[in-house]
C-alpha positions, 0 to 999 in steps of 0.5 A, spaced: 394 256 187 397 251 182 393 247 178 395 241 182 393 244 189 386 246 186 385 238 183 387 235 190 382 241 194 377 239 189 378 232 188 371 230 191 367 235 187 370 234 180 366 229 177 370 222 174 373 222 167 374 230 168 380 235 169 381 242 170 382 246 164 382 253 165 381 258 171 379 265 172 382 269 178 380 276 181 382 278 188 378 274 192 376 268 188 379 262 183 373 260 178 375 253 176 372 250 169 373 243 168 371 239 162 371 231 159 377 228 158 376 226 152 375 234 150 382 235 152 385 240 147 379 242 144 376 249 146 368 247 146 364 242 143 356 243 143 354 236 144 357 235 150 355 243 153 347 242 151 347 236 157 346 242 162 353 240 165 355 243 171 358 250 172 364 252 174 367 251 182 368 258 186 374 257 191 375 263 196 383 264 195 383 266 204 378 261 207 379 255 201 372 254 202 368 252 195 362 251 191 359 250 185 356 256 182 352 258 176 356 261 169 353 268 170 356 268 177 363 269 174 364 276 173 363 279 166 369 283 167 373 276 167 369 273 162 370 279 157 378 278 159 379 271 158 375 270 152 378 269 145 377 273 139 375 269 133 378 269 126 375 265 120 382 261 121 381 259 128 374 257 127 376 252 121 382 250 126 376 248 131 372 245 126 377 241 123 380 239 131 374 237 133 371 234 127 364 237 128 361 243 127 358 247 133 353 252 132 358 257 135 362 256 129 356 258 124 355 264 129 362 267 129 363 266 122 357 269 120 358 275 125 365 276 122 362 276 115 356 281 117 356 288 114 350 290 117 346 290 110 345 282 110 340 279 115 339 272 117 335 268 121 339 263 126 335 257 124 335 251 128 339 244 129 335 238 127 338 232 131 336 225 127 338 221 133 335 215 129 341 215 124 346 219 128 345 224 123 346 232 126 345 238 121 344 245 122 339 249 118 339 256 116 335 261 112 338 267 109 335 273 106 341 275 103 345 270 098 352 273 099 353 271 106 350 264 105 355 263 099 361 265 103 359 260 108 358 255 103 365 256 100 368 256 107 365 250 109 367 247 102 375 249 104 374 245 110 370 239 107 364 240 111 358 238 106 352 243 105 347 244 100 341 249 099 334 246 099 329 247 095 325 251 100 331 256 101 334 253 107 342 251 107 343 244 111 350 244 113 352 236 115 356 238 122 361 232 122 366 234 116 368 229 110 374 225 111 
């Protein structure tokens, strides 16, 4: 089934301002994923994912019956087969394209640079809604991994600094 045919079939369940951006398929079902039109061309932006958006739509290929399902209802082999292997370059390109640092960007960078002897605690996201400022705070037990992250962010113009208490504070919006 084409994207156009799916759009027609699912027009009443697809929210206003969203489009079909990917599908996963097995023998029985097509799993249809939608996202905001303003995020077209951007893989993921956690500012919008955290709002608890709807899961994918599962379409029975034979009967054309469909319903919303939870993300975990998508078979794990389909999720694995369709997941992208992250690289430092792909993380940088994503940040530059969306003009925003996702928590996943930080996690994927650390995962790529983790050699097993460094230990880190994934910090917390602090949202200052009054000022519209969003930062990530991370604390490291090993400064070598922290310093790699600082260098990475410096290259792509993301401000970060180490506070007196040892927390690395990352501004999520790159400097223009």
